[in-house]
PAVO-519261 format. One record per residue (C-alpha): residue number from 1; residue in three letters; x negated, y negated, z. Coordinates in Angstrom, 1 decimal. Example, Ala and Ser with C-alpha at 12.3 -4.5 7.8 and 13.67 -1.06 7.14 Angstrom:
REM residues 2
TITOR/1/ALA/-12.3/4.5/7.8;
TITOR/2/SER/-13.7/1.1/7.1;
//
This chain:
REM residues 281
TITOR/1/MET/-52.7/-33.2/56.6;
TITOR/2/LEU/-49.4/-32.0/55.0;
TITOR/3/LYS/-50.1/-34.3/52.0;
TITOR/4/ASN/-53.1/-32.1/51.1;
TITOR/5/ILE/-51.0/-28.9/51.0;
TITOR/6/GLU/-49.9/-27.8/47.5;
TITOR/7/LYS/-46.2/-28.4/47.0;
TITOR/8/LYS/-43.6/-28.5/44.3;
TITOR/9/ARG/-40.3/-30.4/44.3;
TITOR/10/ASN/-37.0/-29.7/42.5;
TITOR/11/VAL/-38.1/-26.3/41.2;
TITOR/12/LEU/-35.7/-23.6/40.0;
TITOR/13/LEU/-35.4/-20.9/42.6;
TITOR/14/LYS/-34.5/-18.3/40.0;
TITOR/15/ASN/-38.2/-18.4/39.2;
TITOR/16/TYR/-39.1/-17.4/42.7;
TITOR/17/CYS/-37.0/-14.3/43.2;
TITOR/18/THR/-36.5/-10.9/41.5;
TITOR/19/PHE/-32.8/-11.5/41.0;
TITOR/20/LYS/-33.7/-14.4/38.7;
TITOR/21/ILE/-30.8/-16.4/40.2;
TITOR/22/GLY/-30.7/-19.7/42.1;
TITOR/23/GLY/-30.4/-23.5/41.9;
TITOR/24/LYS/-33.1/-26.0/42.7;
TITOR/25/ALA/-35.2/-26.1/45.8;
TITOR/26/LYS/-35.8/-29.5/47.4;
TITOR/27/ILE/-39.4/-28.6/48.1;
TITOR/28/ILE/-41.7/-25.5/48.2;
TITOR/29/TYR/-45.0/-25.5/50.0;
TITOR/30/PHE/-47.9/-23.2/49.0;
TITOR/31/PRO/-50.4/-23.0/51.8;
TITOR/32/LYS/-53.7/-21.4/50.7;
TITOR/33/ASN/-54.8/-20.2/54.2;
TITOR/34/ASN/-53.3/-19.6/57.6;
TITOR/35/ASP/-54.6/-23.0/58.9;
TITOR/36/GLU/-52.4/-24.7/56.4;
TITOR/37/LEU/-49.5/-22.4/57.2;
TITOR/38/ILE/-49.8/-23.1/60.9;
TITOR/39/GLU/-49.9/-26.8/60.2;
TITOR/40/LEU/-46.7/-26.6/58.3;
TITOR/41/LEU/-45.1/-24.5/61.0;
TITOR/42/ASN/-46.1/-26.9/63.7;
TITOR/43/LYS/-44.8/-30.0/61.9;
TITOR/44/LYS/-41.5/-28.8/60.3;
TITOR/45/ASN/-38.6/-27.8/62.5;
TITOR/46/LYS/-36.5/-26.0/59.9;
TITOR/47/LEU/-38.2/-23.9/57.3;
TITOR/48/PHE/-37.5/-20.9/55.1;
TITOR/49/ILE/-40.3/-18.4/54.7;
TITOR/50/LEU/-40.5/-16.9/51.2;
TITOR/51/GLY/-42.6/-14.0/50.0;
TITOR/52/ASN/-41.8/-12.3/46.7;
TITOR/53/GLY/-38.0/-13.0/47.0;
TITOR/54/SER/-37.2/-9.4/46.3;
TITOR/55/ASN/-34.3/-9.0/48.7;
TITOR/56/ILE/-32.9/-12.6/48.4;
TITOR/57/LEU/-29.8/-14.0/46.8;
TITOR/58/PHE/-30.3/-17.8/46.5;
TITOR/59/PRO/-27.3/-20.1/46.1;
TITOR/60/ASP/-26.5/-21.8/42.8;
TITOR/61/SER/-26.4/-25.2/44.5;
TITOR/62/ARG/-29.5/-27.2/45.6;
TITOR/63/PHE/-31.4/-25.6/48.5;
TITOR/64/GLU/-32.2/-28.3/51.0;
TITOR/65/THR/-34.2/-26.4/53.5;
TITOR/66/PRO/-38.0/-26.7/52.9;
TITOR/67/ILE/-39.5/-23.5/51.7;
TITOR/68/ILE/-43.0/-22.0/52.5;
TITOR/69/CYS/-44.1/-19.6/49.8;
TITOR/70/THR/-46.7/-17.2/51.3;
TITOR/71/LYS/-48.0/-15.6/48.1;
TITOR/72/LYS/-51.4/-17.4/48.3;
TITOR/73/LEU/-52.0/-15.9/51.7;
TITOR/74/ASN/-53.3/-12.6/50.3;
TITOR/75/LYS/-56.6/-11.7/51.9;
TITOR/76/MET/-57.4/-8.0/52.5;
TITOR/77/PHE/-60.4/-6.1/53.8;
TITOR/78/VAL/-61.2/-2.6/55.1;
TITOR/79/GLN/-62.7/-1.6/58.5;
TITOR/80/GLY/-63.2/2.1/58.7;
TITOR/81/ASP/-59.7/3.7/58.3;
TITOR/82/CYS/-57.9/0.4/58.9;
TITOR/83/VAL/-56.9/-2.3/56.5;
TITOR/84/PHE/-56.4/-6.0/57.5;
TITOR/85/CYS/-53.9/-7.9/55.3;
TITOR/86/GLU/-52.4/-11.4/55.3;
TITOR/87/ALA/-48.7/-11.7/55.1;
TITOR/88/GLY/-48.4/-13.0/51.6;
TITOR/89/ALA/-50.3/-10.1/49.9;
TITOR/90/SER/-48.4/-8.1/47.3;
TITOR/91/LEU/-47.4/-4.6/48.4;
TITOR/92/PHE/-48.4/-3.5/44.9;
TITOR/93/GLU/-51.9/-4.9/45.4;
TITOR/94/LEU/-52.2/-3.5/48.9;
TITOR/95/CYS/-51.3/0.0/47.6;
TITOR/96/MET/-54.0/-0.3/44.9;
TITOR/97/PHE/-56.5/-1.8/47.3;
TITOR/98/CYS/-56.1/1.2/49.7;
TITOR/99/GLN/-56.3/3.7/46.8;
TITOR/100/LYS/-59.6/2.2/45.7;
TITOR/101/HIS/-61.0/2.6/49.2;
TITOR/102/GLY/-59.7/6.2/49.5;
TITOR/103/LEU/-57.1/5.3/52.2;
TITOR/104/SER/-53.8/7.2/52.1;
TITOR/105/GLY/-50.4/6.3/53.6;
TITOR/106/PHE/-48.8/3.9/51.3;
TITOR/107/GLU/-48.3/6.1/48.2;
TITOR/108/LYS/-44.5/6.3/48.6;
TITOR/109/LEU/-44.2/2.5/48.9;
TITOR/110/TYR/-45.9/1.9/45.6;
TITOR/111/GLY/-43.6/0.0/43.3;
TITOR/112/ILE/-41.7/-1.9/46.0;
TITOR/113/PRO/-41.8/-5.5/44.8;
TITOR/114/ALA/-42.4/-7.2/48.1;
TITOR/115/THR/-45.1/-9.1/50.0;
TITOR/116/VAL/-46.5/-7.4/53.1;
TITOR/117/GLY/-44.9/-9.8/55.4;
TITOR/118/GLY/-41.4/-9.3/53.9;
TITOR/119/ALA/-41.9/-5.6/53.9;
TITOR/120/ILE/-42.8/-5.5/57.6;
TITOR/121/VAL/-40.0/-7.9/58.7;
TITOR/122/MET/-37.4/-5.5/57.1;
TITOR/123/ASN/-39.5/-2.3/57.6;
TITOR/124/ALA/-39.3/-1.5/53.9;
TITOR/125/GLY/-39.4/2.1/53.0;
TITOR/126/ALA/-38.8/4.7/50.4;
TITOR/127/PHE/-38.8/8.5/49.9;
TITOR/128/GLY/-38.9/9.1/53.7;
TITOR/129/GLU/-41.8/6.7/54.4;
TITOR/130/GLU/-41.6/3.3/56.2;
TITOR/131/ILE/-44.3/0.6/56.2;
TITOR/132/CYS/-44.1/0.1/60.0;
TITOR/133/SER/-45.1/3.7/60.6;
TITOR/134/LYS/-48.7/2.7/59.6;
TITOR/135/LEU/-48.7/-0.6/61.5;
TITOR/136/LYS/-51.4/-0.8/64.2;
TITOR/137/SER/-51.1/-4.4/65.2;
TITOR/138/PHE/-50.0/-7.8/63.8;
TITOR/139/LYS/-50.3/-11.5/64.5;
TITOR/140/ILE/-47.4/-13.8/64.7;
TITOR/141/PHE/-46.7/-17.5/65.2;
TITOR/142/LYS/-44.0/-18.3/67.7;
TITOR/143/LYS/-41.8/-21.3/67.3;
TITOR/144/ASN/-43.2/-22.7/70.5;
TITOR/145/GLY/-46.6/-22.9/68.8;
TITOR/146/GLU/-48.2/-19.8/70.3;
TITOR/147/ILE/-50.2/-17.3/68.2;
TITOR/148/ILE/-49.9/-13.8/69.6;
TITOR/149/GLU/-51.3/-10.4/68.5;
TITOR/150/LYS/-48.9/-7.6/69.1;
TITOR/151/LYS/-50.1/-4.0/69.6;
TITOR/152/ASN/-47.0/-2.6/71.3;
TITOR/153/PHE/-43.8/-2.9/69.4;
TITOR/154/ARG/-40.7/-1.1/68.2;
TITOR/155/TYR/-39.0/-0.9/64.8;
TITOR/156/ALA/-36.0/0.9/63.3;
TITOR/157/TYR/-34.5/1.6/59.9;
TITOR/158/ARG/-34.7/-1.6/57.9;
TITOR/159/LYS/-35.5/-3.5/61.1;
TITOR/160/GLY/-39.2/-4.5/61.7;
TITOR/161/PRO/-40.8/-5.6/64.9;
TITOR/162/VAL/-40.9/-9.3/64.1;
TITOR/163/GLU/-38.3/-11.3/66.1;
TITOR/164/ASP/-36.2/-14.2/64.8;
TITOR/165/ASP/-38.4/-16.8/66.5;
TITOR/166/GLU/-41.6/-15.4/65.1;
TITOR/167/ILE/-43.5/-15.8/61.7;
TITOR/168/LEU/-45.8/-13.0/60.6;
TITOR/169/LEU/-49.4/-14.2/59.9;
TITOR/170/SER/-51.3/-10.9/59.3;
TITOR/171/ALA/-51.3/-7.2/60.0;
TITOR/172/ILE/-53.6/-4.3/60.5;
TITOR/173/PHE/-52.7/-0.9/59.2;
TITOR/174/LYS/-54.2/2.4/60.3;
TITOR/175/LEU/-54.4/4.9/57.4;
TITOR/176/LYS/-56.2/8.2/56.7;
TITOR/177/LYS/-59.1/9.1/54.4;
TITOR/178/GLU/-58.2/11.0/51.2;
TITOR/179/LYS/-59.5/11.6/47.7;
TITOR/180/LYS/-58.9/8.6/45.5;
TITOR/181/SER/-57.7/10.8/42.7;
TITOR/182/LYS/-55.1/12.5/44.9;
TITOR/183/ILE/-53.8/9.1/46.1;
TITOR/184/LEU/-53.6/7.7/42.6;
TITOR/185/ASN/-51.7/10.8/41.3;
TITOR/186/GLU/-49.1/10.5/44.0;
TITOR/187/MET/-48.7/6.8/43.4;
TITOR/188/MET/-48.1/7.3/39.7;
TITOR/189/GLU/-45.6/10.1/40.4;
TITOR/190/ILE/-43.7/7.9/42.8;
TITOR/191/PHE/-43.7/5.0/40.3;
TITOR/192/GLN/-42.4/7.2/37.5;
TITOR/193/LYS/-39.7/8.5/39.9;
TITOR/194/ARG/-38.7/4.9/40.6;
TITOR/195/LYS/-38.4/4.0/36.9;
TITOR/196/THR/-36.3/7.1/36.3;
TITOR/197/LEU/-33.9/6.5/39.2;
TITOR/198/GLN/-33.7/2.7/39.3;
TITOR/199/PRO/-32.8/-0.1/36.8;
TITOR/200/TYR/-36.2/-1.5/36.3;
TITOR/201/ASN/-35.3/-3.2/33.0;
TITOR/202/TYR/-32.9/-5.7/34.7;
TITOR/203/PRO/-33.4/-8.3/37.4;
TITOR/204/SER/-32.1/-7.2/40.8;
TITOR/205/ALA/-32.8/-7.4/44.5;
TITOR/206/GLY/-33.0/-3.7/45.1;
TITOR/207/SER/-30.5/-1.8/47.2;
TITOR/208/VAL/-27.7/-4.2/48.1;
TITOR/209/PHE/-26.5/-2.2/51.2;
TITOR/210/LYS/-28.2/-0.4/54.0;
TITOR/211/ARG/-27.8/3.4/54.4;
TITOR/212/GLY/-25.0/4.1/56.9;
TITOR/213/GLU/-25.3/6.4/59.9;
TITOR/214/ASN/-23.7/9.3/58.0;
TITOR/215/PHE/-23.2/8.0/54.5;
TITOR/216/LEU/-25.0/6.6/51.5;
TITOR/217/PRO/-23.4/3.5/50.0;
TITOR/218/ALA/-24.7/4.2/46.5;
TITOR/219/LYS/-23.2/7.7/46.5;
TITOR/220/LEU/-19.8/6.4/47.6;
TITOR/221/ILE/-19.8/3.5/45.1;
TITOR/222/ASP/-20.5/6.1/42.4;
TITOR/223/GLU/-17.7/8.4/43.7;
TITOR/224/TRP/-15.3/5.4/43.7;
TITOR/225/GLY/-16.0/4.8/40.0;
TITOR/226/LEU/-17.5/1.4/40.4;
TITOR/227/LYS/-20.6/2.0/38.3;
TITOR/228/GLY/-20.6/-0.6/35.5;
TITOR/229/LEU/-18.1/-2.9/37.3;
TITOR/230/LYS/-18.9/-6.5/36.2;
TITOR/231/VAL/-18.2/-10.0/37.5;
TITOR/232/GLY/-19.6/-12.6/35.1;
TITOR/233/GLY/-23.2/-11.7/34.4;
TITOR/234/ALA/-23.5/-9.4/37.4;
TITOR/235/CYS/-23.0/-5.7/37.2;
TITOR/236/VAL/-23.1/-2.5/39.3;
TITOR/237/SER/-25.9/-0.5/37.7;
TITOR/238/ASP/-25.0/2.5/35.7;
TITOR/239/LYS/-28.4/4.0/36.7;
TITOR/240/HIS/-28.2/3.5/40.4;
TITOR/241/ALA/-24.9/2.5/42.0;
TITOR/242/GLY/-26.7/0.9/45.0;
TITOR/243/PHE/-28.1/-1.8/42.7;
TITOR/244/ILE/-26.4/-4.9/41.4;
TITOR/245/ILE/-28.2/-6.1/38.3;
TITOR/246/ASN/-28.3/-9.5/36.5;
TITOR/247/ILE/-27.4/-8.5/33.0;
TITOR/248/LYS/-26.7/-11.9/31.5;
TITOR/249/ASN/-27.5/-15.2/33.4;
TITOR/250/ALA/-25.5/-14.1/36.5;
TITOR/251/SER/-24.7/-16.8/39.0;
TITOR/252/SER/-25.0/-16.3/42.8;
TITOR/253/ASN/-21.2/-16.6/42.9;
TITOR/254/ASP/-20.9/-13.7/40.4;
TITOR/255/VAL/-23.0/-11.5/42.7;
TITOR/256/LYS/-21.2/-12.5/45.8;
TITOR/257/LYS/-17.8/-11.7/44.2;
TITOR/258/LEU/-19.1/-8.3/43.1;
TITOR/259/ILE/-20.3/-7.6/46.6;
TITOR/260/GLU/-17.0/-8.6/48.0;
TITOR/261/GLU/-15.2/-6.2/45.6;
TITOR/262/ILE/-17.4/-3.3/46.7;
TITOR/263/GLU/-16.9/-4.2/50.4;
TITOR/264/ARG/-13.1/-4.3/49.8;
TITOR/265/ASN/-13.2/-0.8/48.3;
TITOR/266/ALA/-15.3/0.4/51.2;
TITOR/267/SER/-12.8/-1.0/53.7;
TITOR/268/GLN/-10.0/0.7/51.8;
TITOR/269/HIS/-11.8/4.0/52.3;
TITOR/270/GLY/-12.6/3.4/56.0;
TITOR/271/PHE/-16.2/2.3/55.6;
TITOR/272/VAL/-18.1/-0.8/56.6;
TITOR/273/PHE/-21.1/-1.6/54.4;
TITOR/274/GLU/-24.0/-3.7/55.9;
TITOR/275/LYS/-25.9/-5.8/53.4;
TITOR/276/GLU/-29.6/-5.1/53.0;
TITOR/277/ILE/-30.2/-8.2/50.8;
TITOR/278/LYS/-30.1/-11.7/52.4;
TITOR/279/VAL/-27.4/-14.0/50.9;
TITOR/280/LEU/-28.4/-17.6/51.5;
TITOR/281/LYS/-26.2/-20.7/51.5;
//
């Protein structure tokens, strides 16, 4: 019964995303297992699935669409050189879990503040590695009620293999055996590199724009002198021009206006930037 599933009403969405921006949510459900998740999916027509909220810009106004937060769906276990993982598990925790079991393949993803489900949906990646390159199979819930395991699938840059009418339930990754010390050393090197290159000391949603076919938005934004550009409490990071940071109680509207200004500059220079973050209404 839905009444037995944990829920919260009228909560501030800024507490459920890495941007620390957003008005109130009408209701957020917190299923503790896939049975509860499937029950919600079967009974609610319109839902928003939320993981760690690390690439989301919520609106300042009240968000009426019911939200399902997957963060309690975080089971993981190892079978040989494969790892089973539920969609709500933290990518941080998955990386550490694999290291403890001497399984290599996720070192370059360490430090991405996503859930596994969100990472697969957008095929998150860093330093030349993408999460879907290690994906062996995954289970999805289709909006017609079917539950399907997919073993043959395609993915692309920042586009995972989960379709719009599908909800990811769990995944199996195939990795390779390696010394635990070697895995840990590489993870720590990658994490230090992130902290050096990215504005970790301010709330953000990561890279705002996707890499172009033959250009890097961050490089162009830097060349156009837009580092440090501010609208209200939102600012283009001085450390990494691809990030917009929340420096002082930024509103969603502040960020949107700053994005529009960057897009206007891109257009003037003959470029079209595609957003990597999801801007919700």
